[in-house]
N, C-alpha and C positions, 0 to 999 in steps of 0.2 A: 770872094772875101777880100776886102781891102787891106792894106798893110796895117792901118790903124786898128782894124777890127782883129787882125791876127795878134798885134802887140797887146791889145786889151785882154784877149783871150789867154795869152801866155801869162800875163801879170795876175789875172784873176786866179789862174791855176796855181801860180806860185803862192799867192796869198792863202788859198784853200789848203795847199799842201803844208805851209808853214804852221797854219793854225792846227791841223791835224798832228804835226810833229810836236807842237808845243803841248797839246793835250796828252799825247802819248808819254812825253817826258814827265808831266805832272802825274799821270797814272802810275808811272814807275816809282816816283818819289813817294807817292801815297800808299803803295802796296805795303801792307802790314808786315809782310814777310821781308821787306827791305827796311821800312821805317822803324820797326819795333827794335832793331838791333841797336839803334842809338840810345835806347834806355837800358840796355844790358851792361852790367858791370863785368867787363871781360877779364880784369885782373882778378876779381873775386872768384869768378867761375873758370878760371884758366885750367885747373887740373881736370875738372870735369869735361870741358870742351875738348881738351887734348885726348881724353880717354875715349870719346866717341868719334874721334877722327877729325875734329874741327881745329883749324890753326888760328888761335886768337890773334897772332901777329898779322896774319893775312886779313882777318876780319877787321882788325883795327886800321890797317892801311886802306882797305876798301872803304871803310866809314869816313876816312879823310878824303879819299880821292873822288868818290862818286858825287858828293855835293858840289865839288869844284867843277867836275865835268858838266854837271847839270847847269851850273851858273854860267859856264862858258857857252853851252848850247843856248840857254835862255837869252843871253846877250846877243849872240849871233842871230838868233831868230828875230829879236826886237830890231837890230840893225837892218836886217834884210827886209823886214815888214815895212819899216820907215822908207826904205829905198823903193819898195814896191809902191807905197802910197804916193811918193814923190813923182815916180814915173807915170802913175795913173793921172796925177794932176796936170802933168805937163802934156798929156795927150790932148787936153781940150783945145789947145791952140798950137800944136807942135808944127814948126815950119818944115821939118824933114821927116816925114813918116818912115822912111827907110832907116834913118838913124835911130828912131825910137825902137823899131823892131829889132834892130841889131843890139841895142842896149838891153832890151828885155830878154834876148836870147843869152846875152853874156850873164845876166843876173840869174837866169834859169840854170845855167851851167854852174855858177857859183854855188847856188843853194842845194845842188846835188850832194855837196860835201856834207850836208846834214846826216846823210845816211851813215857815213863812216863815224861821225861824232856820236850818233845815237848807239851805234854798235858798240862803241867803247863804253858808253854808259851802261848798256845791257850787260856787257862783260863784267862790269863792276857789281851790278845788281844781281847778276846770276850767282855770284859768289855767295851772296847773302841768302838768296833763295835756296841754293843747294845746301847751305848750312842749316837752313830751317827744315829742309827734307830729312837731313841726317838726324836732326833732333826727333822728328816724327817717326823715324825707323826704330827709335828706342822704346816705343810704346807697346812693348811685350816683355813678358817676364825674362826671357832668355837674354836679350840685349841689355835689359835693365840690370842684370846681375853684375856686369862689369862696373856699372855706375854705383851700384849698391856697395860693392867691395871697395871702391874708391871713397865712398862716403863713410866707410867704417874703419878708419885707420886705428892701428894698435890691436885689431882683433882678428888678424889674418888667419891664425890657426883656428880659432872658433868659426870664423866664416867658412874656410875650406872644409872643416868637418861637417858643418851644417849643410853645406852645398851637396855633400854626398846624400844626406837624408832628403833634401829637396828633390834630388834626382829621382828618388822613388816615388815621389808624389806627382811629378809633371813630366809629360812627354817631351823628348828632345832636349833634356838638360843633362847631357853627358852620361846617358845609360850605356852600360856595357852591352855587347851583343847578346841577344836573347833574354835580356832582363826586362821584365814587364813593369809598368807603373802600378802604383797602388790601385788606381781606378780600374785598370785592365785586370788586375788580380781579383778585384771584388766581383767581377762578372763571371769568372771562369768556374767556381764551384757549381753554380746552378746550371751552367751549360753542360758540364761534365755529368752532373747528376741526371739531367734529362737524357743525355746520350746513353748512359747505362741503362736507364729505364726503357729506352726504345730498342735495346737489343732483342733480336728475334731468336729466342731459344725454343726451337721446335724440332720434331722428328728425333727426340732423344728419349731414352729410358728415364723414368721419373727420378731415379736416384741421381743420374748424371745432372738432370735439371736442378735437383735439390742442392748438389754440391756447387754447381755454378751459381745458383741463387745465393748461397752462403757467402761465397767470395765476392760476388757483385754487391751483395748487401753490405759487407765490410767496406768495400770501395766507396759505395754511396755514403756510408756512415762517416768515412774519412772526409768526403767532400763537404758534408754537412758540418763536421767539426771545423774544417778550414773556413767555411763560410761564417760560422759563429765567431771564430778567432778574428777574422778580418772585420767583422761588424764591431767587435769589442775594441779593436785597434782604431777603427774609424771613429768611434765614440771618444776615445782618448785623444785623437788627433783632430777633433772637431774644430777646436779654437784655431789651429794652424791652417786647416783646410778653408776655413772661413775668411782668415786673413788673406790667403792667396786670392780668393774671389774678390774681396774688397779691393785689393791692389789691382787686379785685372780690370775691374769696373772703373777704378780711378784713372787707369791709363786710357781706357776707351774714351772717357769723359774729356780727356785732353786733346782729342783729335781735332775738335773745332776751336780750340784756343789759339789766340795770337802767339807770336813767338816768345815774347817775355813771359807770359803766363805759361806757356808750354814748358819752358826751361825751369820756371819756378816749380811747376807741378811734377816735373821729371825728378827734381831734387827731392821733393816731399815724398814722392812714391819710392824713390831709391832708398831714402832713409828708412821707410817702413819695411821694405823688402830686406835691407840690411839687418834690421833688428830681428826680423823673422827668421832669417837664415842663421844668425848667430844663436838665436833661441833653440833652433833645430839641432844644434851641436849636442845638446843634452839628450836628444832622442836618437843617437846614433845606433842604438840597439835595434831600431826598426830594420836596419839593413840586414842584420842577421836573421831577424824574424821572417822578414819577406823572402829571404833566400831559401829558408826552410819551406816556406809556403810555395814558392816557385818549384822547388825540388819535388815536393809531394804532388803538386798539380801535374807536373811532367810525368811522374811515375803513373799517376792515374790515367793520364792521356794515353800513355804507351800501353797500359793494361786494357784499356777500352779498344784501342786499335788492334791489339793482339787477339782479343776475343772476336771482335767483329770480322777481321779480315783473314785470320788464321785458325785459331783454336776451334771456333764453333764449326767451321767447315771440316776440319780434321776430325773432330768428334763425330760429326754426323756420318762421316765416311767409315770411321772405325767400328762404330756399333752395328754396321751391316756386313763388314768383311768376314767371310767364313774363317773360323779359327782364331779371330782377333780376340785378345784378352777382354776387349770392351764389348764384344758381341754377347748379349745375354744368353744366347744359346750355348756358347762355348763354356761359360762357367757353370751354368745350370746343368749341362750334361756331365761336366767333370764332377760336380758335387753329388750328382745323382749316382754316378758310378761309385764314388767313395762310400756312399751309403750302403752299397750292396756287396762290396768286395771285403776281403780279409775275414778273420774269424768273427769279428763283431758283425760284419755284413752278412756272412753265412747264417749266423744266428737270427738276425732280423729277417732274412728272407724265409727261414724255416718258420719263424713265429707268424709272419704275415700269411704264409701258405696255409697254416693251421686255422687262423682267423678267417681266411677266405673260404676254406672248406666248411667252416661252421656258419658261414653266411654273415660273419661280423665285418665290420669296416676294415678294409685292407687297401693297400696302394701298390701299384706296380711301377716300373721304371719310367714308362712313358708318362704316366699320370704325374709322377713326382717331378720329372723334368719340366713339364708344362707348368706345374704349380711354382717351382722355383723361378722359372722365366717369367711368369706372371708377377711374382713378387718383385723382381728387379724392375720390371717395366711400370709398376704402379706404386712402389714404396715411396711415401713422401717424407720419410724420416731417416736421417743419417747422423746428424750431429745432435749433441745435447746429452748430458748425463744426469740431469735432474730427475726426480721421481716422476714428474709429470711427463717428461720426454720418454722415459723407459716405459711408462704405462701406454703411451700412444703407439710405440713400436709393438708392445705385447698385444694390444687390441688388433693392430694390423696383421700381425702374424696369425692371430686367432681367426681372423677372417679368411685365411688361406687354409689352415689345417684344424680348425676348431671342431670340425664335424667328425673327426677320426676319434676312435675310442681312447680313453685315458686309463691308465697311464701309457699304455703302449697301443699304437705307435705315436700317439700325440706328443709325448715328451721329446722323443727322438727327432720328430719332424720339426718341432719348435726350435730345437737346437740347430738342426741342419739349415732350416730357413734363415735363422739369425746369422749363422756362420757364412751363409751364401751371400746375404745382402751386405754383411761386413766386408767379405773378401772382394765382391764387386766393387764396392765403394772405394776400397784401398786401391784397386787397379785403376779406377777413374783418377784418384788423387795422384797416383804415381805417374800416370800419363800426363796429367795436368802440370805437376810440379817439374817433371823432367822435360817439358816442352821447351825447345831451344828458341831463343829470341834472336832473330837475324841481326847481322852486324849492320845492315842498313837501318834497321829500326833502332838499334842501340845508338848509332851516330846521328839520329835525327833530332837530338835534343842536346842541350848544354850540360845536362846532369849525367852522372855515371848511371847507366842502366845495367842491371844484372844480365847474365847470360841465359838464365833459365827462368821460367814463369813462376816456380815455386819461390825463388829468392825475391822476385818482384812482388809477389803476393805477401811475403814476409816483411818486405820493406814498407809496403802500404800499411800493413797491420801495425808496424812500429810507429809510423807517423799518426795513425789513429790514436794510439796510446798517448803520444807526445802531445797532440793538440787537445785531447780530452783533458789531460793534466793542466796544460797551459790555459785553457778556458776556464777551468775550476779556479786557478790562481788569479786570473784576471777578473773573474766574477767576484771573488772574495775581496780583491783590491778595490773594485768599484763600490761595493756595499760597506766596506770598512771605513 
């Protein structure tokens, strides 16, 4: 390759590079994330920009400096482009090819300075691009809250109070440890209800099952009451929850907007959020209400875990242990013996012997013990004092001893059977109510958990009453 050909190649490369750098500079200047800042009133928006971490003074300086740098680069590119054109023209009849090559190489070295000049321009423009990115990081409720507070001067106390309420509605807005959002609480009653219904209560005497069903039923009733309470609260908070959704949608829509429209949109959504938060100040009672809900749900959760992992296993063991108060054989044997001992027992034995000799219906100890044991294992009734409940119990007892002669021994057997069922049920409840709740289970939640299952059951029953009353009051408020 001749010197002239080398020179021409260098100059053509310089010209191509300069055009590319010129296009690059123009692209930087036309970048909306850079150019849009020229249309933003930095003085008017100073407080907001400072709030989100943007320095208005730095932006203002950048807006002054980067056009100057771009103009400087543009002039330099123009001068060098003219020099390239002149040197290419001189090549047509240049007397000294080596001098032309040397001049081209010197020009090539000079034009390398464009890199440093453009880096300076990029440093300016990156300040504006980063500021644009900072604005886009505000497009969620949590960061927007600081802006909303800034746009709500004179209402700081109302804003702070309303913010507490908002923290109950949205995740990640200053919740205390263990405090669930309203949306999370809405799901829990149904989950707990299903968990209670899936409990496997098997291999237990029917009275034990009946007692467990009673307390589980009350727990499920409490869960249903909480669900209704939350549904009614949800209806009363419908406007606020809808406003949150509208604001979130508005923020998402700003993602594709240019910087000026982005800033304007953030201000608009910030004002809406500020008004919403201030309005929530007047619904601060929601915090106390949801705290009660959270406490009740934790109690229900502990009760379910206690039943599933501890109580049911213990009950299934106790009903089979010889001599255990919960073993149907133990109490049926004891009650049978009481029937035949003492003066009254001696008289019964004598009367039964006479009936036996006459071929009338009589019962011996073995038969009576089995009858009582059968009653414990199959009685479906323990709670209830209504006429209908008492009739069901009478019918059941009749199914066990109704074939014996009346009035004796039928009446005595009825009393004994009823006493046996009652005594066994009392033993089951005593075992259940006295069951210790482990310290590990007590410390697994943020609310205070009783040390015994009986107190836990009583606490759940109390919550059941509280929520039933609250639902009645809310229902009346809605219809009035």
